[in-house]
C-alpha positions in Angstrom: 0.0 0.3 -0.1 1.3 3.4 -0.9 2.1 6.2 1.6 -0.4 8.4 0.2 -3.2 5.7 0.1 -2.2 4.8 3.7 -2.9 8.4 4.6 -6.4 8.3 3.0 -7.3 5.1 4.9 -5.9 5.9 8.2 -8.1 9.4 8.1 -11.0 7.7 6.9 -10.7 4.7 9.6 -10.4 7.2 12.4 -13.3 9.3 11.2 -15.4 6.2 10.8 -14.4 5.2 14.4 -15.4 8.9 15.6 -18.7 8.4 14.2 -19.6 5.5 15.6 -18.3 6.4 19.0 -20.4 9.4 18.7 -23.5 7.2 17.6 -23.1 5.2 20.5 -22.4 8.2 23.2 -25.3 9.8 21.7 -27.5 6.5 22.0 -26.6 6.3 25.7 -26.8 10.3 26.7 -29.2 12.1 24.6 -31.3 10.0 22.2 -34.5 11.7 23.3 -32.9 15.2 23.0 -34.6 17.4 20.1 -33.1 15.9 16.8 -30.8 13.3 18.9 -32.3 10.2 17.2 -31.7 11.5 13.9 -28.2 12.4 15.1 -27.5 8.8 16.0 -28.8 7.3 12.7 -26.8 10.1 10.7 -23.5 9.2 12.5 -24.2 5.1 11.9 -24.7 6.1 8.4 -21.5 8.1 8.2 -19.5 5.4 10.2 -20.8 2.6 7.6 -20.0 5.0 4.6 -16.3 5.4 6.0 -15.5 2.0 6.8 -17.1 0.8 3.4 -14.9 3.6 1.4 -11.7 2.5 3.5 -12.3 -1.2 2.4 -13.0 0.0 -1.3 -9.5 2.0 -1.2 -7.7 -1.2 0.0 -9.4 -3.6 -2.6 -7.2 -5.9 -5.0 -9.5 -6.1 -7.8 -12.9 -4.5 -9.4 -15.1 -7.2 -8.3 -14.3 -6.4 -4.4 -14.4 -2.5 -5.2 -18.1 -3.1 -6.5 -18.9 -5.0 -3.3 -17.8 -2.4 -1.0 -19.5 0.2 -3.2 -22.7 -1.7 -2.7 -22.0 -1.5 1.1 -21.5 2.1 1.1 -24.9 2.8 -0.7 -26.7 1.2 2.3 -25.8 4.5 4.0 -24.9 7.4 1.7 -28.5 7.9 0.1 -29.8 8.2 3.6 -27.2 10.2 5.3 -28.3 13.6 4.0 -32.2 12.8 5.0 -31.1 11.9 8.7 -28.8 15.1 8.7 -31.8 17.2 7.4 -34.4 15.8 9.9 -31.8 16.1 12.8 -31.6 20.0 12.1 -35.3 20.4 11.7 -36.0 18.6 14.6 -33.4 20.4 16.3 -34.7 23.7 15.5 -38.4 22.8 16.1 -39.3 22.8 12.7 -41.0 19.5 12.8 -42.6 17.9 9.8 -45.6 15.7 9.6 -45.3 12.0 9.3 -46.3 11.8 5.3 -43.6 14.6 4.7 -41.1 12.8 6.6 -41.8 9.7 4.7 -41.6 11.6 1.3 -38.1 12.7 1.9 -37.1 9.0 1.7 -38.6 8.3 -1.6 -35.6 9.4 -3.6 -33.0 7.8 -1.1 -35.0 4.4 -1.5 -34.8 4.8 -5.5 -31.1 5.6 -5.2 -30.6 2.3 -2.9 -32.7 0.2 -5.9 -31.2 1.7 -8.9 -27.4 1.5 -7.6 -27.8 -2.2 -6.6 -29.4 -2.9 -10.1 -27.5 -0.8 -12.0 -26.1 -3.9 -14.2 -29.7 -4.0 -15.6 -30.2 -0.8 -16.7 -27.3 1.4 -16.3 -29.5 4.4 -15.0 -27.1 5.0 -12.1 -23.8 4.4 -13.6 -23.1 4.2 -17.4 -19.9 2.3 -16.7 -17.6 1.0 -13.9 -14.0 0.4 -14.7 -10.5 1.1 -13.0 -8.3 3.8 -13.9 -5.3 3.1 -15.7 -3.0 5.9 -14.4 -3.6 5.0 -10.7 -0.7 3.1 -8.6 -3.2 1.2 -6.8 -6.7 0.2 -7.7 -9.1 3.1 -8.0 -12.7 2.9 -9.6 -13.5 5.1 -12.5 -17.5 5.4 -12.8 -19.5 6.9 -15.6 -22.2 9.0 -14.1 -25.7 8.0 -15.2 -28.9 10.1 -15.1 -30.1 8.9 -11.7 -26.7 10.0 -9.9 -27.4 13.5 -11.2 -30.8 13.0 -9.3 -28.8 11.5 -6.1 -26.1 14.4 -6.4 -28.7 17.2 -6.6 -30.7 15.9 -3.6 -27.8 15.3 -1.5 -26.7 18.7 -1.9 -30.3 20.1 -1.4 -30.8 18.4 1.9 -27.2 19.8 3.1 -28.2 23.4 1.7 -31.5 23.1 3.7 -29.9 21.6 6.7 -27.3 24.6 6.5 -29.9 27.3 6.1 -32.1 26.1 8.9 -29.4 26.1 11.2 -27.9 29.4 10.0 -31.2 31.2 10.3 -31.8 29.7 14.0 -28.4 30.8 14.9 -29.1 34.4 14.0 -32.1 34.3 16.4 -30.4 32.3 19.2 -28.6 33.6 22.0 -25.0 34.0 22.1 -24.2 30.8 24.0 -26.1 28.6 21.7 -24.5 30.0 18.4 -21.4 28.3 18.7 -23.2 24.9 19.0 -24.9 25.8 15.6 -21.8 27.3 14.2 -19.7 23.9 14.9 -22.4 21.6 13.3 -22.9 23.9 10.3 -19.2 24.0 9.7 -19.0 20.0 9.8 -21.6 20.1 7.1 -19.7 22.3 5.1 -16.6 20.2 5.1 -17.8 17.2 3.0 -19.5 19.6 0.7 -16.3 21.1 0.0 -14.6 18.0 -0.4 -17.4 16.4 -2.8 -17.1 19.6 -5.2 -13.5 19.2 -5.4 -14.0 15.4 -6.3 -16.6 16.5 -9.1 -14.3 19.2 -10.3 -11.8 16.2 -11.0 -9.1 17.9 -8.8 -8.8 14.9 -6.4 -5.4 12.8 -6.8 -6.3 9.6 -9.1 -10.1 10.2 -9.0 -10.5 9.4 -5.3 -13.5 10.4 -3.8 -12.7 12.6 -0.9 -16.2 12.8 0.3 -16.0 10.2 2.8 -12.5 11.6 3.9 -14.1 15.0 4.5 -17.0 13.4 6.1 -14.3 12.1 8.7 -12.9 15.5 9.2 -16.5 16.8 9.6 -17.1 14.7 12.7 -14.4 16.7 14.4 -16.7 19.5 14.4 -19.5 17.4 15.3 -17.6 16.5 18.5 -17.0 19.9 19.2 -20.4 20.7 19.1 -21.4 17.9 21.4 -18.6 18.0 24.1 -17.2 21.4 23.7 -20.4 23.5 23.2 -22.7 20.8 24.4 -25.2 20.9 21.7 -27.7 18.3 22.9 -27.4 18.7 26.6 -29.6 22.0 26.2 -31.4 22.6 23.2 -31.5 26.3 22.2 -34.8 26.2 20.8 -36.4 24.3 23.5 -34.8 26.9 25.8 -35.9 29.7 23.6 -39.4 28.5 23.3 -39.7 27.9 27.2 -37.8 31.0 27.9 -39.5 33.5 25.2 -43.1 32.3 25.6 -43.3 32.1 29.3 -46.3 33.9 30.8 -44.3 34.7 33.9 -41.3 37.3 33.7 -38.0 36.2 34.2 -35.1 38.4 34.6 -31.6 36.7 34.8 -28.7 38.4 36.7 -25.1 37.7 37.3 -23.3 37.5 40.6 -22.8 41.4 40.8 -26.3 41.9 40.0 -26.0 43.1 36.7 -28.9 42.2 34.3 -27.7 39.2 31.7 -31.2 38.3 30.2 -34.8 38.6 30.3 -37.8 37.4 28.6 -40.6 39.4 26.6 -43.0 38.6 29.7 -40.8 41.0 31.9 -41.8 44.0 29.7 -45.3 43.8 31.2 -43.7 44.6 34.5 -40.9 46.8 33.5 -41.6 48.2 29.9 -38.5 50.1 30.1 -36.3 47.0 29.4 -34.7 46.8 26.4 -31.2 45.4 24.6 -29.2 48.4 26.5 -30.6 47.2 29.6 -28.0 44.0 29.3 -24.9 44.3 31.4 -26.5 47.4 33.5 -27.0 46.9 37.2 -30.4 45.7 38.5 -30.9 48.7 40.9 -30.2 51.0 38.1 -32.8 49.4 35.5 -35.4 48.9 38.0 -35.0 52.4 39.4 -38.4 53.4 38.3 -40.1 50.4 39.9 -38.9 50.7 43.6 -41.1 47.7 44.7 -39.5 45.4 42.2 -36.1 46.8 42.8 -36.5 46.3 46.7 -37.6 42.7 46.1 -34.7 42.0 44.0 -32.0 43.6 46.5 -33.4 41.6 49.3 -33.4 38.3 47.3 -36.2 36.6 49.3 -39.5 35.2 48.0 -42.3 38.1 48.3 -45.8 38.7 47.0 -45.9 42.2 45.4 -48.8 44.3 44.6 -47.5 46.5 41.5 -48.7 49.9 40.6 -50.6 49.3 37.4 -53.9 50.5 35.8 -55.5 47.3 36.9 -54.7 45.1 40.1 -51.6 43.3 39.3 -49.8 40.7 41.9 -46.9 38.8 41.3 -44.9 36.2 43.5 -40.9 36.8 43.4 -39.2 33.3 43.3 -35.1 33.5 43.2 -33.1 30.4 41.8 -29.2 30.2 41.9 -27.4 29.8 38.8 -24.3 27.5 39.3 -21.3 27.1 36.9 -19.8 23.7 36.0 -17.8 23.4 39.7 -21.0 24.3 41.5 -20.3 27.7 42.5 -23.0 30.3 42.4 -22.9 32.4 39.5 -25.9 34.5 39.5 -29.4 34.1 39.7 -32.6 33.9 38.1 -35.4 36.0 39.5 -39.1 34.7 38.1 -42.3 36.9 38.7 -45.2 34.6 38.7 -48.6 36.2 38.1 -50.7 35.5 41.0 -53.3 38.4 40.3 -56.2 35.7 39.8 -55.6 33.8 42.9 -55.3 37.1 44.9 -58.4 38.5 43.4 -60.2 35.2 44.1 -59.0 35.3 47.6 -60.1 38.5 48.2 -63.6 37.8 46.8 -63.6 34.4 49.1 -62.7 36.8 52.1 -65.3 39.5 51.0 -68.0 36.7 50.7 -67.0 35.1 54.2 -67.2 38.5 55.7 -70.2 39.9 53.8 -73.9 39.7 54.7 -75.3 38.3 51.8 -78.7 40.0 51.7 -77.5 43.6 52.7 -73.8 43.7 51.3 -72.9 45.1 54.8 -70.3 43.3 57.0 -71.8 40.0 58.7 -72.0 39.9 62.6 -68.5 38.2 63.0 -66.5 40.6 60.7 -68.3 43.5 62.2 -67.2 42.9 65.7 -63.5 42.1 64.7 -63.1 45.3 62.5 -64.8 47.4 65.4 -62.5 46.0 67.8 -59.5 46.7 65.8 -60.9 50.4 65.1 -60.8 50.6 68.9 -57.4 49.4 69.4 -56.3 52.2 66.9 -58.3 55.3 68.6 -55.9 58.0 68.7 -55.5 59.4 72.2 -56.8 62.8 72.8 -59.2 62.3 69.6 -62.7 62.8 69.4 -63.5 59.1 70.3 -65.8 56.7 68.8 -69.6 56.3 68.3 -71.5 52.9 68.1 -75.1 52.9 66.8 -77.6 49.9 67.2 -80.9 50.1 65.4 -83.7 48.0 63.9 -86.7 48.3 61.8 -90.0 49.2 63.7 -92.5 46.0 63.6 -90.4 44.2 61.2 -92.2 41.0 62.1 -95.7 42.8 60.9 -94.0 43.8 57.7 -93.1 39.9 56.9 -96.5 38.7 58.0 -98.4 41.7 56.1 -96.4 42.1 52.7 -94.2 38.7 52.9 -90.8 37.7 53.2 -89.6 39.1 50.0 -90.7 42.5 51.3 -88.9 42.1 54.3 -85.8 41.4 52.2 -86.2 44.3 50.1 -86.8 46.5 53.3 -83.5 45.4 54.8 -81.7 45.9 51.3 -83.2 49.4 51.2 -82.1 50.3 54.6 -78.4 49.2 53.7 -78.6 51.4 50.8 -79.3 54.3 53.2 -76.6 53.3 55.6 -74.1 53.6 52.9 -75.3 56.8 51.3 -75.3 58.3 54.9 -72.0 57.0 56.1 -70.0 57.7 52.6 -67.5 55.3 53.3 -66.8 56.4 56.6 -67.1 54.0 59.6 -68.1 50.4 59.9 -71.7 48.9 59.2 -72.6 45.4 59.5 -75.9 43.6 60.0 -75.9 42.1 63.4 -78.8 39.9 63.0 -82.5 39.9 61.7 -83.4 43.4 61.1 -80.7 44.6 63.7 -77.8 46.8 62.5 -74.5 48.0 64.5 -72.4 51.0 63.3 -69.2 51.7 64.6 -67.8 55.1 63.8 -64.3 56.0 64.7 -63.0 59.5 65.0 -66.5 61.1 65.9 -67.9 62.6 69.0 -71.1 61.8 70.7 -73.2 64.5 68.8 -71.9 63.3 65.5 -72.9 59.8 66.2 -76.2 61.1 66.9 -76.8 63.2 64.0 -75.5 60.4 61.7 -78.2 58.0 63.6 -80.7 60.6 63.1 -79.8 61.1 59.0 -80.3 57.2 58.7 -83.5 57.2 60.7 -85.1 60.0 58.5 -83.6 58.3 55.3 -85.6 55.1 56.3 -88.5 57.0 57.1 -88.7 58.4 53.5 -88.0 55.2 51.9 -90.8 53.5 50.1 -90.8 50.0 48.4 -93.4 48.8 45.9 -94.2 44.9 46.3 -97.0 43.5 43.9 -98.5 47.3 43.7 -98.5 47.7 47.2 -96.5 50.3 49.0 -94.3 49.4 52.0 -92.9 51.9 54.3 -91.0 51.5 57.5 -89.7 53.1 60.4 -86.5 52.4 62.8 -85.3 53.1 66.3 -81.9 53.9 67.3 -79.6 54.1 70.1 -76.3 55.8 70.2 -73.3 55.4 72.6 -69.8 56.9 72.8 -66.4 56.4 74.0 -63.7 59.3 74.9 -60.2 57.6 74.8 -58.1 58.1 77.6 -54.5 58.5 76.8 -53.2 55.8 79.0 -55.5 53.0 78.2 -55.8 50.4 75.6 -59.1 49.5 74.1 -60.8 46.4 72.4 -63.2 43.6 72.7 -64.5 44.5 76.2 -65.1 48.1 75.4 -66.7 47.4 72.2 -69.2 44.8 74.2 -69.9 47.5 76.6 -70.5 50.2 74.0 -73.0 47.9 72.2 -74.9 47.2 75.4 -75.2 50.7 76.0 -76.1 51.4 72.5 -78.9 48.8 72.9 -79.9 50.2 76.2 -80.3 53.7 74.4 -82.2 51.7 71.4 -84.6 50.4 74.4 -85.2 53.9 75.4 -86.1 54.9 71.8 -89.0 52.4 71.5 -90.3 53.2 75.0 -90.7 57.0 73.6 -92.6 55.6 70.8 -90.1 54.3 68.1 -88.9 56.1 65.0 -86.3 58.3 67.0 -82.5 58.1 68.0 -81.6 58.0 71.6 -78.0 59.0 72.9 -76.9 56.9 75.9 -76.0 59.0 79.0 -74.2 57.8 82.0 -76.2 58.6 85.6 -74.3 61.3 86.8 -71.9 61.4 83.9 -70.3 58.1 84.8 -67.2 57.8 82.7 -66.8 54.5 80.3 -63.5 54.0 81.7 -64.4 53.7 85.2 -66.8 50.5 84.1 
């Protein structure tokens, strides 16, 4: 064997071994990754082609050469198809089952026509040995289908390269090297084949398999150096770019490294110029988010937007290959729907269904809280208790629907008079309790009188009959002491005293408001 031939054969065998190793490695490590299964098949095809061509070059006569050429064509027609499918799947451009099958029509015809060439000579017009070569080298006359096969092969490779290049332009920097290495690996055999077809190769040796072997050096770089299939960039792009939750990627110094489109909903000012700037600077106009990022702990945030918008901030560390922390990912999960639902449920749990006012438990709880927050030296707090006069008679005469509408009408009067001030609730049946912080006794009495007058003017029509009602009120008051803390006992006492004043109003003929007065001006605190 000549020295020159030994070099070619050695390179081809090394390439075939590398292809076989990569196919086995892919089978074990990333066969389920996007494009992984087609990469395995392409590497196997390249390995078969390389070993077949190495044996072809070392064959002693034409019959042996023909045999090994037949072996090569178990792989050569299908190699470009598997390569194309790998690139399409890797870049998330998946074909339907019928389109995938259609890609194999020409390779299958190539396989059949090549192996039956002696009957029709559509693939090779002639097969012989070169007379000018120092070792047996086949000389092939290209038939019409050989040209079809060649065009199809280069077409598949051209589409594969185009798909990778187009995706590479849109990919993040860290993934471009993966695609660039794979693209270079595909361009190498193309260059070798063009060199061969131009008749420039020594003794007419087909340099395609030689360059395919070299191309797998680039493939190995893509896999081992740039970890092509460990993190498929398109899968990453799809997940990252289409996430409904905002994501902010920061390095160890809290400089912005990346962000996804959903983050623009939270921080519209983000742009390419934000990359590389400090998080505190980028988020300066959003102090709530900036403070959360600075603290670095999970928080529920209410953001200042036109409509209520709530997010839960979650932090995850980024670690390098040595498990050292190199940054963090901040995810802002939209919890608006959950918070709104919780608020609705909380409101339902604390609201009387008929009147829309607080129910008894919520009324007492909020009133006690208001007493605890009384400002020393302020006007104090008034508590009003009232009910609808002869409400049972209304129900008995006009029906329960009329009674319900009366109670709903009374609640409307309360809201109109208080206008958002104080705490109002339905205590039970036709009885209502109001707690008015920061009001003096006279202001409490005036509020009661305004509600009484409003109820008296109220007229409800039920089945053509007018329903009118009156109400009786009792008012109590507390002037806070600078040194005392108030709460549940004082609220209960205020309600008892308001109930006592309500009883006085009923004794005086109903439809009036009475203010509770201690005998001899006994102070509330003394009790």
